N, CA, C and O of each residue as an XYZ file, in Angstrom:
676
protein
N       1.548     -3.086     11.275
C       1.651     -2.679     12.523
C       1.771     -1.375     12.677
O       2.373     -0.675     11.864
N       1.212     -0.929     13.728
C       0.728      0.683     14.000
C       2.393      1.166     14.229
O       3.357      0.487     14.585
N       2.304      2.503     13.900
C       3.435      3.124     14.197
C       3.727      3.541     15.686
O       2.909      4.130     16.392
N       4.827      3.216     16.028
C       5.001      3.423     17.564
C       4.826      2.220     18.413
O       5.260      2.208     19.564
N       4.262      1.300     17.938
C       3.903     -0.293     18.466
C       5.422     -0.482     19.359
O       6.510     -0.163     18.880
N       5.268     -0.961     20.491
C       6.170     -1.591     21.342
C       6.475     -3.090     20.573
O       5.722     -4.026     20.303
N       8.034     -2.857     20.334
C       8.529     -4.116     19.581
C       8.849     -5.064     20.623
O       9.465     -6.064     20.256
N       8.553     -4.953     21.874
C       9.017     -5.882     23.032
C      10.430     -6.253     22.955
O      10.767     -7.436     22.938
N      11.236     -5.326     22.910
C      12.639     -5.595     23.217
C      13.416     -6.233     21.893
O      14.640     -6.347     21.836
N      12.617     -6.580     20.973
C      13.243     -7.173     19.763
C      14.025     -6.141     18.983
O      15.010     -6.513     18.346
N      13.634     -4.779     18.988
C      14.425     -3.599     18.211
C      15.843     -3.678     19.045
O      16.897     -3.853     18.434
N      15.811     -3.545     20.420
C      16.726     -3.351     21.100
C      17.804     -4.671     21.211
O      18.992     -4.540     21.504
N      17.258     -5.730     20.969
C      18.215     -7.018     20.716
C      18.899     -6.887     19.411
O      20.116     -7.024     19.286
N      17.921     -6.564     18.246
C      18.681     -6.162     16.995
C      19.887     -5.234     16.979
O      20.855     -5.477     16.258
N      19.835     -4.301     17.677
C      20.743     -3.474     17.889
C      22.182     -4.019     18.069
O      23.207     -3.511     17.614
N      22.090     -4.993     18.715
C      23.382     -5.630     19.208
C      24.004     -6.412     17.843
O      25.069     -7.029     17.875
N      23.398     -6.318     16.980
C      23.781     -7.246     15.676
C      25.092     -6.513     15.114
O      25.062     -5.282     15.113
N      25.954     -6.998     14.755
C      27.535     -6.342     14.263
C      27.357     -6.469     12.558
O      28.164     -5.906     11.819
N      26.296     -7.209     12.060
C      26.342     -7.363     10.748
C      27.149     -8.488     10.291
O      27.205     -8.750      9.090
N      27.778     -9.173     11.164
C      28.529    -10.301     10.728
C      28.167    -11.863     11.547
O      28.158    -12.987     11.044
N      27.891    -11.460     12.943
C      27.786    -12.715     13.758
C      26.295    -13.189     13.713
O      25.416    -12.769     14.465
N      26.140    -14.085     12.767
C      24.689    -14.851     12.934
C      24.400    -15.501     14.107
O      23.183    -15.657     14.202
N      24.991    -15.934     15.015
C      24.676    -16.459     16.054
C      23.964    -15.440     17.044
O      23.325    -15.815     18.028
N      24.110    -14.349     16.744
C      23.398    -13.023     17.773
C      21.979    -12.926     17.105
O      21.009    -12.562     17.770
N      21.876    -13.254     15.795
C      20.418    -13.153     15.088
C      19.726    -14.463     15.634
O      18.556    -14.309     15.986
N      20.208    -15.601     15.748
C      19.819    -16.805     15.973
C      19.272    -16.773     17.298
O      18.112    -17.112     17.534
N      20.224    -16.303     18.321
C      19.634    -15.846     19.853
C      18.384    -15.043     20.012
O      17.442    -15.225     20.784
N      18.570    -14.153     19.153
C      17.119    -12.842     19.071
C      15.996    -13.817     18.500
O      14.925    -13.994     19.081
N      16.343    -14.421     17.322
C      15.012    -15.522     17.041
C      14.460    -16.422     17.933
O      13.249    -16.644     17.956
N      15.383    -17.042     18.788
C      15.090    -17.827     20.000
C      14.550    -17.212     20.767
O      13.519    -17.763     21.153
N      14.819    -15.973     21.354
C      14.332    -15.292     22.297
C      12.755    -14.495     22.174
O      11.992    -14.119     23.064
N      12.654    -14.430     20.779
C      11.165    -13.725     20.490
C      10.426    -14.281     19.627
O       9.449    -13.714     19.138
N      10.900    -15.798     19.243
C      10.122    -16.696     18.129
C       8.786    -16.974     18.617
O       7.881    -17.154     17.802
N       8.573    -17.025     19.854
C       7.135    -17.588     20.651
C       6.334    -16.459     20.522
O       5.146    -16.770     20.611
N       6.559    -15.007     20.309
C       5.714    -13.794     20.370
C       5.100    -14.102     19.287
O       5.742    -14.552     18.338
N       3.545    -13.894     19.210
C       2.643    -13.949     18.309
C       2.593    -12.912     17.447
O       1.961    -13.046     16.399
N       3.280    -11.659     17.762
C       3.266    -10.666     16.641
C       4.594    -10.514     15.992
O       4.825     -9.503     15.330
N       5.578    -11.551     16.152
C       6.884    -11.660     15.818
C       7.024    -11.117     14.521
O       7.917    -10.294     14.318
N       6.176    -11.508     13.514
C       6.029    -11.314     12.065
C       5.913     -9.919     11.698
O       6.670     -9.359     10.905
N       4.870     -9.333     12.344
C       4.442     -7.939     12.260
C       5.443     -7.089     12.662
O       5.709     -6.074     12.018
N       6.189     -7.496     13.950
C       7.370     -6.587     14.384
C       8.635     -6.771     13.467
O       9.337     -5.787     13.232
N       8.936     -7.965     12.959
C      10.110     -7.916     12.075
C       9.528     -7.157     10.628
O      10.344     -6.498      9.984
N       8.544     -7.231     10.284
C       8.251     -6.493      8.890
C       8.449     -4.840      9.037
O       8.864     -4.033      8.205
N       8.002     -4.646     10.386
C       8.098     -3.074     10.582
C       9.880     -2.865     10.697
O      10.481     -1.967     10.107
N      10.385     -3.666     11.382
C      11.717     -3.489     11.452
C      12.613     -3.596     10.279
O      13.703     -3.029     10.207
N      12.050     -4.426      9.273
C      12.971     -4.064      7.964
C      13.169     -2.805      7.235
O      14.060     -2.685      6.393
N      12.296     -1.798      7.565
C      12.441     -0.691      7.145
C      13.176      0.361      8.117
O      13.155      1.586      8.000
N      13.777     -0.338      9.025
C      14.417      0.746      9.991
C      15.351      1.391      9.708
O      15.965      0.992      8.718
N      15.856      2.575     10.373
C      16.782      3.568      9.518
C      18.342      2.892     10.013
O      19.295      3.366      9.394
N      18.654      1.897     11.003
C      19.762      1.444     11.215
C      19.754      0.552     10.346
O      18.814     -0.240     10.414
N      20.639      0.384      9.387
C      21.100     -0.591      8.168
C      21.056     -2.106      9.178
O      20.335     -3.044      8.841
N      21.685     -2.145     10.081
C      21.995     -3.509     10.932
C      20.779     -3.741     11.293
O      20.312     -4.712     10.697
N      20.020     -3.216     12.077
C      18.543     -3.750     12.547
C      17.755     -4.128     11.383
O      17.067     -5.149     11.396
N      17.836     -3.216     10.199
C      17.023     -3.714      9.061
C      17.694     -5.156      8.491
O      16.934     -5.979      7.981
N      19.035     -5.415      8.585
C      19.534     -6.671      8.060
C      19.062     -7.731      8.843
O      18.584     -8.774      8.396
N      19.251     -7.353     10.379
C      18.995     -8.541     10.984
C      17.597     -8.969     11.104
O      17.267    -10.130     11.347
N      16.660     -7.838     10.898
C      15.197     -8.392     10.827
C      14.768     -9.074      9.736
O      13.822     -9.862      9.739
N      15.626     -8.711      8.549
C      15.502     -9.644      7.136
C      15.575    -11.073      7.490
O      14.728    -11.965      7.443
N      16.936    -11.053      7.895
C      17.590    -12.283      8.062
C      16.507    -13.325      8.896
O      16.191    -14.439      8.479
N      15.988    -12.675     10.227
C      14.888    -13.414     11.189
C      13.714    -13.888     10.343
O      13.270    -15.033     10.427
N      13.166    -12.830      9.412
C      11.957    -12.877      8.590
C      11.938    -14.010      7.600
O      10.960    -14.728      7.393
N      13.303    -14.120      6.907
C      13.625    -15.228      6.182
C      13.406    -16.665      6.983
O      12.607    -17.569      6.736
N      14.348    -16.557      7.975
C      14.146    -18.013      8.956
C      12.851    -18.197      9.130
O      12.511    -19.365      8.941
N      11.787    -17.281      9.497
C      10.641    -17.680      9.995
C       9.760    -18.028      8.898
O       8.779    -18.718      9.173
N       9.952    -17.656      7.672
C       9.338    -17.876      6.577
C       9.765    -19.399      6.011
O       8.911    -20.199      5.629
N      11.146    -19.679      6.009
C      11.627    -20.691      5.842
C      11.236    -21.943      6.600
O      11.396    -23.063      6.115
N      10.710    -21.725      7.815
C      10.313    -22.515      9.024
C       8.900    -22.759      8.598
O       8.463    -23.699      9.263
N       8.002    -22.295      7.757
C       6.846    -22.549      7.345
C       5.701    -21.338      7.807
O       4.520    -21.509      7.502
N       6.122    -20.125      8.549
C       5.068    -19.363      8.920
C       5.152    -18.536      7.456
O       6.014    -18.593      6.579
N       3.847    -17.702      7.546
C       3.552    -16.901      6.443
C       3.110    -15.401      6.762
O       2.778    -15.016      7.883
N       3.147    -14.725      5.780
C       2.562    -13.066      6.051
C       1.276    -13.173      5.452
O       1.078    -13.736      4.375
N       0.202    -12.509      6.312
C      -0.740    -12.189      5.683
C      -0.715    -10.911      4.752
O       0.334    -10.283      4.609
N      -1.860    -10.544      4.133
C      -1.892     -9.441      3.222
C      -1.598     -8.258      3.622
O      -1.127     -7.470      2.801
N      -1.815     -7.842      5.023
C      -1.556     -6.535      5.592
C       0.016     -6.612      5.768
O       0.733     -5.723      5.307
N       0.543     -7.731      6.468
C       2.195     -7.729      6.521
C       2.697     -7.848      5.148
O       3.791     -7.283      5.166
N       2.507     -8.210      4.179
C       3.069     -8.246      3.046
C       2.786     -6.604      2.306
O       3.557     -6.114      1.481
N       1.865     -6.111      2.672
C       1.763     -4.810      2.183
C       2.494     -4.035      3.048
O       2.794     -2.938      2.578
N       2.830     -4.231      4.031
C       3.904     -3.322      5.036
C       5.220     -3.616      4.854
O       6.082     -2.744      4.958
N       5.517     -4.962      4.543
C       6.898     -5.420      3.951
C       7.378     -4.501      2.569
O       8.435     -3.888      2.416
N       6.203     -4.633      1.612
C       6.599     -4.011      0.208
C       6.783     -2.542      0.469
O       7.696     -1.973     -0.129
N       5.858     -1.723      1.469
C       6.007     -0.319      1.584
C       7.688     -0.104      2.146
O       8.351      0.894      1.865
N       8.144     -1.147      2.907
C       9.449     -0.843      3.756
C      10.510     -0.794      2.503
O      11.480     -0.047      2.633
N      10.368     -1.559      1.293
C      11.317     -1.719      0.224
C      12.326     -0.736      0.100
O      13.537     -0.946      0.175
N      11.563      0.743     -0.164
C      12.475      2.041     -0.260
C      13.456      1.958      0.575
O      14.608      2.046      0.148
N      13.219      1.788      1.818
C      14.293      2.120      3.189
C      15.153      1.013      3.054
O      16.151      1.255      3.734
N      15.246     -0.034      2.531
C      16.281     -0.985      2.824
C      17.690     -0.447      1.960
O      17.775     -0.265      0.745
N      18.631     -0.280      2.883
C      19.844      0.230      2.333
C      20.807     -0.675      2.038
O      21.602     -0.555      1.107
N      20.748     -1.814      3.005
C      22.016     -2.731      2.888
C      21.779     -3.897      2.033
O      20.686     -4.453      1.929
N      22.852     -4.242      1.427
C      22.857     -5.369      0.398
C      22.400     -6.755      0.911
O      21.887     -7.583      0.159
N      22.623     -6.974      2.287
C      22.139     -8.057      3.175
C      20.635     -8.073      3.003
O      20.082     -8.950      2.339
N      20.005     -7.133      3.584
C      18.659     -6.884      3.689
C      17.853     -7.076      2.273
O      16.742     -7.597      2.171
N      18.599     -6.575      1.265
C      18.057     -6.768      0.094
C      18.144     -8.201     -0.404
O      17.145     -8.763     -0.853
N      19.221     -8.743     -0.336
C      19.295    -10.146     -0.493
C      18.330    -10.936      0.014
O      17.684    -11.741     -0.657
N      18.179    -10.709      1.366
C      17.146    -11.718      2.217
C      15.564    -11.565      1.718
O      14.690    -12.430      1.766
N      15.472    -10.302      1.262
C      14.194    -10.122      0.739
C      13.863    -10.595     -0.668
O      12.732    -10.780     -1.117
N      14.923    -10.748     -1.241
C      14.900    -11.386     -2.815
C      14.572    -12.704     -2.390
O      13.594    -13.277     -2.870
N      15.521    -13.400     -1.273
C      15.049    -14.756     -1.263
C      13.904    -15.315     -0.858
O      13.671    -16.516     -0.989
N      13.070    -14.439     -0.311
C      11.694    -14.470      0.367
C      10.453    -14.241     -0.628
O       9.335    -14.732     -0.470
N      10.876    -13.361     -1.737
C       9.780    -13.007     -2.278
C       9.121    -14.370     -2.939
O       7.901    -14.232     -2.863
N       9.388    -15.395     -3.443
C       8.717    -16.483     -3.618
C       7.664    -17.104     -2.655
O       6.643    -17.638     -3.089
N       7.918    -17.025     -1.497
C       7.151    -16.877     -0.201
C       6.193    -16.100     -0.110
O       5.534    -16.409      0.882
N       5.674    -15.042     -0.762
C       4.824    -14.034     -0.574
C       3.594    -14.236     -1.705
O       3.703    -14.487     -2.905
N       2.635    -14.076     -1.058
C       1.349    -13.920     -2.003
C       1.329    -12.342     -2.244
O       1.503    -11.481     -1.383
N       1.074    -12.148     -3.633
C       1.217    -10.735     -3.781
C       0.055    -10.591     -4.807
O      -0.188    -11.581     -5.496
N      -0.668     -9.498     -4.979
C      -1.182     -8.984     -5.997
C      -0.576     -8.398     -7.330
O       0.604     -8.046     -7.361
N      -1.388     -8.299     -8.418
C      -0.818     -7.710     -9.604
C      -0.027     -6.613     -9.299
O       1.188     -6.692     -9.478
N      -0.706     -5.258     -8.718
C      -0.061     -4.162     -8.452
C       0.992     -4.366     -7.692
O       1.953     -3.695     -8.070
N       1.239     -5.160     -6.581
C       2.422     -5.633     -5.924
C       3.726     -6.073     -6.772
O       4.890     -5.681     -6.682
N       2.990     -7.242     -7.823
C       4.112     -7.649     -8.625
C       4.596     -6.486     -9.326
O       5.782     -6.652     -9.609
N       4.141     -5.351     -9.728
C       4.656     -4.370    -10.626
C       5.455     -3.740     -9.608
O       6.615     -3.565     -9.979
N       5.179     -3.313     -8.350
C       6.208     -2.838     -7.388
C       7.174     -3.684     -7.274
O       8.269     -3.174     -7.508
N       7.200     -4.948     -6.963
C       8.515     -5.661     -6.964
C       9.472     -5.809     -8.094
O      10.686     -5.935     -7.941
N       8.768     -5.785     -9.397
C       9.635     -5.806    -10.684
C      10.352     -4.392    -10.539
O      11.582     -4.384    -10.591
N       9.637     -3.148    -10.352
C      10.536     -2.042    -10.369
C      11.641     -2.083     -9.171
O      12.725     -1.530     -9.360
N      11.385     -2.690     -8.031
C      12.373     -2.692     -7.056
C      13.453     -3.684     -7.444
O      14.599     -3.317     -7.182
N      13.356     -4.479     -7.828
C      13.980     -5.839     -8.256
C      14.966     -5.489     -9.344
O      16.145     -5.837     -9.277
N      14.593     -4.971    -10.090
C      15.233     -4.867    -11.819
C      16.560     -4.085    -11.501
O      17.618     -4.589    -11.879
N      16.569     -3.102    -10.951
C      18.104     -2.306    -10.646
C      19.252     -3.328    -10.237
O      20.371     -3.303    -10.748
N      18.861     -4.203     -9.287
C      19.718     -5.052     -8.802
C      20.345     -6.272     -9.675
O      21.224     -7.043     -9.289
N      19.816     -6.273    -10.706
C      20.518     -7.183    -11.861
C      22.041     -6.475    -12.238
O      23.000     -7.140    -12.629
N      22.054     -5.346    -12.086
C      23.371     -4.706    -12.296
C      23.965     -4.517    -11.047
O      24.917     -3.743    -11.142
N      23.778     -4.916     -9.936
C      24.651     -4.545     -8.566
C      25.738     -5.171     -8.681
O      25.862     -6.063     -9.520
N      26.825     -4.774     -7.765
C      28.149     -5.048     -7.862
C      28.128     -6.370     -7.095
O      29.013     -7.186     -7.352
N      27.230     -6.648     -6.206
C      27.605     -7.981     -5.517
C      26.806     -9.152     -6.336
O      25.577     -9.094     -6.381
N      27.553    -10.278     -7.021
C      26.753    -11.288     -7.886
C      25.640    -12.034     -7.089
O      24.634    -12.439     -7.671
N      25.837    -12.218     -5.693
C      24.742    -13.062     -4.979
C      23.342    -12.023     -4.972
O      22.242    -12.499     -5.250
N      23.502    -10.613     -4.638
C      22.362     -9.883     -5.009
C      21.669    -10.158     -6.453
O      20.510    -10.531     -6.632
N      22.711     -9.869     -7.497
C      22.152    -10.049     -8.950
C      21.505    -11.551     -9.138
O      20.419    -11.706     -9.696
N      22.191    -12.510     -8.679
C      21.458    -13.875     -8.748
C      20.129    -14.133     -8.096
O      19.292    -14.852     -8.642
N      19.922    -13.545     -6.916
C      18.567    -13.604     -6.276
C      17.662    -12.795     -6.533
O      16.513    -13.076     -6.191
N      17.957    -11.521     -7.235
C      17.284    -10.518     -7.537
C      16.708    -10.896     -8.956
O      15.711    -10.317     -9.388
N      17.391    -11.933     -9.709
C      16.814    -12.692    -10.999
C      16.019    -13.674    -10.361
O      14.820    -13.670    -10.638
N      16.389    -14.396     -9.675
C      15.489    -15.480     -9.259
C      14.010    -14.927     -8.826
O      12.985    -15.470     -9.238
N      14.002    -13.876     -8.017
C      12.939    -13.196     -7.548
C      12.004    -12.599     -8.649
O      10.779    -12.709     -8.693
N      12.775    -11.982     -9.481
C      11.892    -11.343    -10.688
C      11.447    -12.263    -11.356
O      10.294    -12.098    -11.757
N      12.108    -13.482    -11.712
C      11.424    -14.782    -12.691
C      10.171    -14.874    -12.071
O       9.148    -14.991    -12.746
N      10.156    -14.823    -10.591
C       8.649    -15.183     -9.618
C       7.535    -14.333    -10.207
O       6.416    -14.723    -10.542
N       8.050    -13.067    -10.277
C       6.812    -12.067    -10.423
C       6.560    -11.296    -12.042
O       5.786    -10.385    -12.337
N       7.487    -12.021    -12.864
C       7.334    -11.504    -14.264
C       6.600    -12.514    -15.136
O       6.320    -13.661    -14.789
N       6.330    -11.971    -16.269
C       5.619    -12.903    -17.268
C       6.544    -13.868    -17.884
O       7.718    -14.014    -17.544
N       5.919    -14.534    -18.837
C       6.775    -15.508    -19.724
C       7.678    -14.861    -20.344
O       8.877    -14.992    -20.097
N       7.139    -13.982    -21.341
C       8.246    -13.385    -22.085
C       9.478    -12.489    -21.580
O      10.606    -12.352    -22.051
N       8.822    -11.893    -20.382
C      10.144    -11.120    -19.651
C      11.088    -12.163    -19.043
O      12.280    -11.872    -18.943
N      10.697    -13.213    -18.679
C      11.337    -14.087    -18.049
C      12.483    -14.447    -19.106
O      13.667    -14.196    -18.881
N      12.077    -14.992    -20.152
C      13.147    -15.664    -21.137
C      14.089    -14.390    -21.511
O      15.252    -14.664    -21.808
N      13.735    -13.165    -21.524
C      14.604    -12.187    -21.749
C      15.681    -11.834    -20.734
O      16.827    -11.445    -20.955
N      15.052    -12.057    -19.542
C      15.948    -12.022    -18.128
C      16.856    -13.010    -18.181
O      17.985    -12.736    -17.774
N      16.646    -14.071    -18.574
C      17.463    -15.183    -18.572
C      18.631    -15.170    -19.519
O      19.781    -15.463    -19.192
N      18.261    -14.824    -20.659
C      19.159    -14.793    -21.747
C      20.166    -13.513    -21.522
O      21.361    -13.557    -21.816
N      19.454    -12.267    -20.910
C      20.602    -11.626    -20.367
C      21.533    -11.710    -19.445
O      22.581    -11.066    -19.444
N      21.080    -12.743    -18.388
C      21.732    -12.832    -17.314
C      22.800    -14.058    -17.719
O      23.848    -14.091    -17.074
N      22.640    -14.802    -18.485
C      23.363    -16.064    -18.810
C      24.750    -15.585    -19.118
O      25.777    -16.234    -18.922
N      24.651    -14.161    -19.712
C      25.944    -13.578    -19.996
C      26.798    -12.870    -18.720
O      27.842    -12.226    -18.815
N      26.139    -13.145    -17.669
C      27.070    -12.511    -16.492
C      28.238    -13.038    -16.247
O      28.372    -14.261    -16.259
N      29.300    -12.176    -15.978
C      30.693    -12.672    -15.635
C      30.621    -13.533    -14.329
O      31.582    -14.281    -14.152
N      29.616    -13.540    -13.379
C      30.019    -14.092    -12.168
C      29.297    -15.624    -12.291
O      28.145    -15.710    -12.716
N      30.018    -16.751    -11.911
C      29.582    -17.934    -12.067
C      28.302    -18.262    -11.118
O      27.458    -19.043    -11.556
N      28.151    -17.734     -9.939
C      27.027    -17.715     -9.176
C      25.698    -17.208    -10.060
O      24.660    -17.853     -9.909
N      25.704    -16.309    -10.785
C      24.548    -15.491    -11.508
C      24.279    -16.562    -12.879
O      23.143    -16.731    -13.321
N      25.220    -17.091    -13.334
C      24.946    -18.248    -14.237
C      24.495    -19.268    -13.825
O      23.579    -19.827    -14.427
N      25.062    -19.797    -12.615
C      24.303    -21.234    -12.118
C      23.015    -20.964    -11.676
O      22.199    -21.885    -11.703
N      22.633    -19.699    -11.213
C      21.041    -19.208    -10.845
C      20.336    -19.475    -12.385
O      19.451    -20.323    -12.494
N      20.768    -18.737    -13.479
C      20.346    -19.012    -14.705
C      19.788    -20.401    -15.233
O      18.684    -20.672    -15.705
N      21.035    -21.288    -14.976
C      20.757    -22.599    -15.335
C      19.723    -23.478    -14.317
O      19.256    -24.566    -14.656
N      19.444    -22.834    -13.025
C      18.832    -23.493    -12.215
C      17.102    -23.007    -12.368
O      16.131    -23.737    -12.173
N      17.097    -21.781    -12.710
C      15.720    -21.306    -13.331
C      15.326    -21.904    -14.671
O      14.147    -21.935    -15.023
N      16.304    -22.372    -15.407
C      15.893    -22.819    -17.066
C      15.428    -24.494    -16.691
O      14.857    -25.208    -17.515
N      15.742    -24.876    -15.500
C      15.440    -26.498    -15.470
C      13.759    -26.403    -15.211
O      13.119    -25.492    -14.687
N      13.361    -27.510    -15.698
C      11.966    -27.792    -15.573
C      11.455    -28.003    -14.178
O      10.265    -28.251    -13.986
């Protein structure tokens, strides 16, 4: 999406998000979901300087992808370019959860590995668990075995449960 593109009220709607009330995000999604440019707008807003706008945009983007929509190569590249701007743990979590839905190049896999690796030591267990899940999707076989061995020692039950799920055939 081009810099300065009109977000059609999406950004203003996301400014109402308080970081907790998911019904606000559901209402924003319902109001803007028919917009043919919604995915491009959301991808751009993922890198928004306001953490709550970014968190809300990632939540809606995740919901759209879970509903069967997909990003094209340009949108994926834009999303990956926004990764360094993500500050909130919730936005990072949402992106970890959607990485398996992305079609990425080898170079983009390397970018994702570099972005995800520090989250294995994050203080939030859910972020550790889903960063591991996403990393296993972009790593090679040898890396995956090492990651799973390391993370099965994690003190959080949610992380160990994710390891067990990832080890299942």
